[in-house]
C-alpha positions as CSV (number, residue, x, y, z in Angstrom):
1,R,-4.5,-18.4,-10.4
2,A,-6.1,-15.9,-11.6
3,A,-5.4,-12.1,-10.7
4,T,-8.6,-11.4,-8.8
5,P,-8.3,-12.3,-4.8
6,S,-10.9,-14.7,-3.5
7,A,-12.0,-14.1,0.5
8,T,-8.5,-15.4,2.3
9,A,-9.4,-18.9,3.3
10,G,-11.1,-19.5,5.9
11,T,-11.4,-16.3,7.5
12,S,-13.6,-15.0,9.9
13,S,-14.3,-12.4,13.0
14,G,-13.7,-15.7,15.0
15,D,-10.5,-17.1,13.2
16,V,-9.0,-14.2,12.9
17,A,-9.9,-11.8,16.3
18,G,-6.1,-12.5,17.4
19,V,-4.4,-11.2,14.9
20,G,-2.3,-8.7,16.3
21,E,-2.3,-4.7,15.4
22,I,-0.6,-3.3,12.4
23,P,2.5,-1.8,12.7
24,D,2.2,2.4,13.0
25,E,5.1,3.5,10.0
26,T,6.3,6.4,8.3
27,A,4.2,7.6,5.1
28,G,7.6,8.5,3.8
29,P,7.7,12.0,1.8
30,Y,5.3,11.5,-0.7
31,P,1.4,10.3,0.7
32,G,-0.1,13.2,-1.3
33,D,-2.7,13.0,1.6
34,G,-1.7,17.1,2.7
35,S,0.4,16.8,5.1
36,N,3.3,18.2,3.4
37,G,1.5,19.5,0.4
38,P,0.8,17.7,-3.2
39,D,-3.2,16.8,-1.6
40,V,-4.8,14.1,-3.9
41,L,-7.3,13.7,-1.0
42,E,-9.6,16.4,-1.7
43,D,-10.5,14.9,-5.6
44,A,-14.4,13.2,-5.4
45,G,-12.8,11.2,-8.1
46,I,-9.8,9.5,-5.6
47,V,-12.4,7.4,-4.6
48,R,-11.7,4.6,-7.3
49,Q,-10.5,0.5,-7.3
50,D,-9.0,0.7,-10.2
51,I,-5.6,3.4,-9.7
52,R,-3.8,2.4,-12.4
53,S,-4.6,5.9,-14.5
54,S,-4.3,9.5,-13.3
55,I,-8.1,10.9,-12.2
56,D,-8.5,12.7,-15.4
57,G,-7.5,9.5,-17.4
58,G,-4.7,11.6,-18.9
59,A,-1.9,9.2,-18.1
60,T,-1.4,5.1,-17.6
61,A,1.3,3.5,-15.1
62,D,2.8,1.0,-16.6
63,G,4.1,-2.8,-15.0
64,V,2.8,-6.4,-14.3
65,P,-0.7,-6.4,-13.0
66,L,-1.2,-6.5,-9.3
67,T,-4.7,-6.7,-7.2
68,F,-4.4,-6.8,-3.6
69,E,-6.8,-6.4,-1.2
70,L,-7.0,-5.6,2.5
71,Q,-9.0,-7.2,5.2
72,V,-9.5,-4.3,7.9
73,L,-10.5,-5.8,11.3
74,D,-11.9,-3.7,14.4
75,L,-9.6,-4.7,17.7
76,A,-11.2,-2.9,19.7
77,N,-14.4,-4.3,19.1
78,G,-12.9,-8.3,19.4
79,G,-11.3,-7.8,15.9
80,V,-14.8,-7.9,13.7
81,P,-14.6,-6.9,10.5
82,F,-14.6,-2.7,10.2
83,A,-17.4,-2.0,7.8
84,G,-17.0,1.6,6.1
85,V,-13.7,2.4,7.3
86,A,-11.5,4.5,4.2
87,V,-8.5,2.5,3.0
88,Y,-6.0,5.5,1.4
89,A,-3.3,2.9,-0.6
90,W,-0.8,4.8,-2.8
91,H,2.9,3.1,-4.3
92,C,5.7,3.7,-7.2
93,T,6.0,2.8,-10.2
94,A,7.9,-0.1,-11.9
95,Q,10.7,2.9,-12.1
96,G,10.5,3.3,-8.6
97,G,8.9,7.0,-9.3
98,Y,6.0,8.8,-7.0
99,S,3.4,10.7,-8.6
100,M,2.7,14.3,-7.9
101,Y,6.1,14.3,-6.8
102,S,9.1,12.5,-9.0
103,S,10.1,14.7,-11.2
104,G,8.1,14.6,-14.7
105,L,4.9,12.7,-12.4
106,E,4.2,16.2,-10.7
107,D,1.3,16.2,-13.1
108,V,-0.5,12.6,-12.4
109,T,-2.3,11.1,-10.2
110,Y,-2.3,7.5,-10.8
111,L,-1.6,4.4,-8.3
112,R,-3.4,6.2,-4.9
113,G,-6.8,5.1,-4.5
114,V,-9.6,4.9,-1.8
115,Q,-12.1,2.4,-1.1
116,V,-14.2,1.9,1.8
117,A,-14.3,-1.6,3.6
118,D,-17.2,-3.8,3.1
119,A,-19.7,-5.7,5.7
120,D,-15.7,-7.9,5.4
121,G,-13.8,-5.1,6.1
122,R,-12.0,-5.8,2.7
123,V,-11.5,-2.9,0.2
124,S,-9.7,-3.7,-3.6
125,F,-7.0,-1.7,-6.2
126,T,-6.3,-3.2,-9.4
127,S,-2.9,-1.4,-9.8
128,V,0.3,-2.6,-11.1
129,F,3.6,-4.5,-8.9
130,P,5.3,-1.7,-7.8
131,G,8.9,-1.4,-8.6
132,C,12.8,-1.2,-5.9
133,Y,14.0,2.0,-5.3
134,S,17.1,1.9,-3.6
135,G,17.6,1.1,-0.3
136,R,13.1,-0.2,0.4
137,W,12.0,-3.2,0.4
138,P,8.8,-3.4,-2.3
139,H,6.1,-1.7,-0.4
140,I,2.7,-0.9,-0.6
141,H,1.1,2.5,1.6
142,F,-2.1,2.4,3.5
143,E,-3.8,5.0,5.8
144,V,-7.0,3.7,7.3
145,Y,-9.7,6.6,7.9
146,P,-12.9,6.3,10.5
147,D,-15.3,6.7,7.0
148,V,-14.4,8.1,3.5
149,G,-16.0,11.7,4.9
150,S,-12.5,12.2,7.4
151,I,-10.3,11.2,4.5
152,T,-9.6,15.1,3.9
153,D,-7.8,15.3,7.3
154,S,-4.9,13.2,6.9
155,T,-4.5,13.3,10.7
156,A,-7.9,11.3,10.9
157,A,-6.4,8.4,10.2
158,I,-6.6,6.1,12.7
159,A,-3.8,3.7,11.0
160,T,-0.7,4.0,9.2
161,S,1.2,1.0,7.9
162,Q,3.3,0.0,4.9
163,L,2.4,-3.9,3.5
164,A,5.7,-6.1,2.3
165,L,5.7,-7.9,-1.0
166,P,7.1,-11.2,-1.1
167,E,10.5,-11.5,-2.5
168,A,9.4,-14.7,-5.2
169,A,7.2,-12.7,-6.7
170,C,9.3,-9.3,-6.4
171,T,12.2,-11.3,-8.5
172,D,10.2,-12.8,-11.1
173,V,8.8,-9.2,-11.5
174,Y,11.8,-7.1,-11.4
175,A,12.6,-9.5,-14.6
176,E,10.8,-7.6,-16.9
177,A,12.4,-5.2,-19.4
178,A,9.3,-2.2,-17.1
179,Y,11.6,-2.3,-13.9
180,D,14.9,-1.9,-14.9
181,G,17.1,-1.2,-11.6
182,S,15.1,-3.0,-9.2
183,A,15.9,-6.5,-9.8
184,R,19.5,-4.9,-8.2
185,N,18.4,-2.9,-5.9
186,L,16.6,-6.3,-4.5
187,A,19.5,-7.5,-4.1
188,Q,21.4,-5.0,-1.9
189,I,18.4,-5.5,1.2
190,T,16.3,-7.6,2.7
191,L,13.3,-7.6,4.9
192,A,15.1,-7.8,7.9
193,S,17.7,-4.8,6.9
194,D,14.8,-2.8,5.7
195,N,14.4,0.4,8.3
196,V,10.5,-0.1,8.1
197,F,10.0,-3.7,8.1
198,G,13.4,-4.4,9.9
199,D,12.1,-4.3,13.5
200,D,10.1,-8.0,12.7
201,S,10.8,-8.7,9.1
202,A,7.4,-7.7,8.0
203,A,5.3,-10.5,10.6
204,L,2.3,-8.7,10.4
205,Q,2.2,-6.9,6.9
206,L,3.8,-9.1,4.6
207,A,1.2,-10.2,2.2
208,A,0.0,-13.1,0.9
209,V,0.9,-13.0,-3.4
210,T,-0.2,-15.7,-6.0
211,G,0.0,-15.1,-9.5
212,S,2.2,-15.0,-12.6
213,V,4.0,-12.4,-14.8
214,R,1.5,-13.4,-17.3
215,D,-1.3,-13.8,-15.4
216,G,-0.7,-11.3,-13.0
217,Y,-0.4,-10.9,-9.5
218,A,-3.2,-10.9,-6.9
219,G,-2.3,-10.1,-2.9
220,T,-4.2,-10.6,0.3
221,L,-3.1,-8.6,3.8
222,V,-5.3,-8.8,7.1
223,V,-4.8,-5.8,9.0
224,G,-5.1,-5.5,12.4
225,V,-6.5,-1.7,13.6
226,D,-6.9,-0.9,17.4
227,T,-8.7,2.3,18.1
228,A,-8.1,2.4,21.7
229,T,-4.5,3.1,20.9
230,A,-3.0,5.9,19.6
231,P,-1.2,5.6,16.3
232,A,2.9,6.8,16.2
233,T,4.0,6.9,13.5
234,S,7.0,8.9,12.4
235,G,5.0,11.3,10.5
236,G,4.0,11.6,6.8
237,Q,7.1,14.4,5.6
238,G,9.6,11.2,6.3
239,G,13.4,11.0,5.2
240,P,15.4,8.6,3.3
241,G,15.6,6.6,6.8
242,G,11.8,6.6,6.3
243,G,10.8,5.9,2.7
244,G,13.9,5.1,0.6
245,Q,15.0,7.5,-2.2
246,P,13.2,7.1,-5.3
247,P,15.3,8.1,-8.3
248,S,13.7,11.4,-10.0
249,N,13.0,10.2,-13.1
């Protein structure tokens, strides 16, 4: 199958009204949302579907292609699509570093972007498959905001969570030279032992992923957001306990 995700098979507001609320998680130590210094959400260019390059076009992240789609549902209104919410997504490079934070990446802004949910509550991003750094299961961070006008205030997020990537796809990707060290790091952790996903082995956070190293991958996840409950994240600062410890290079 091509690397462009299609709508989740059979999904409608009636089919998914019973989906659970996405767990609140730490934004980790590298959010880039202004909560601990660096703030990419003040840049008008952050609203983009393809996040493989820096906003200024000056650098591009390498890695196996990955397109991922989130469908956000409004649980406070019966699980209907949450049209109009803004989703900020970010993740590490193939080598496990984070733009704006890691050594040598302080001046790049790739692998970060915002999309506004369509009438079906869907957003999608074109990116690369993230690497696996020591202490964390492979993942993608995201924050959901009421609308695109709210993204410059990190405290306005109505949900903060993480998407987990399935082991089979990770194993195939991490055999590639660009992901040196990821296979070793993956072998030292499980979803059950991860300090973010370990509560329930990512029962509501594990993406469905199809594709191949040759053709690229496509991932989808349904994200239930309940505005009737207060967010209960452990904060954007996070330490190794919340975000693992990516390499400095």
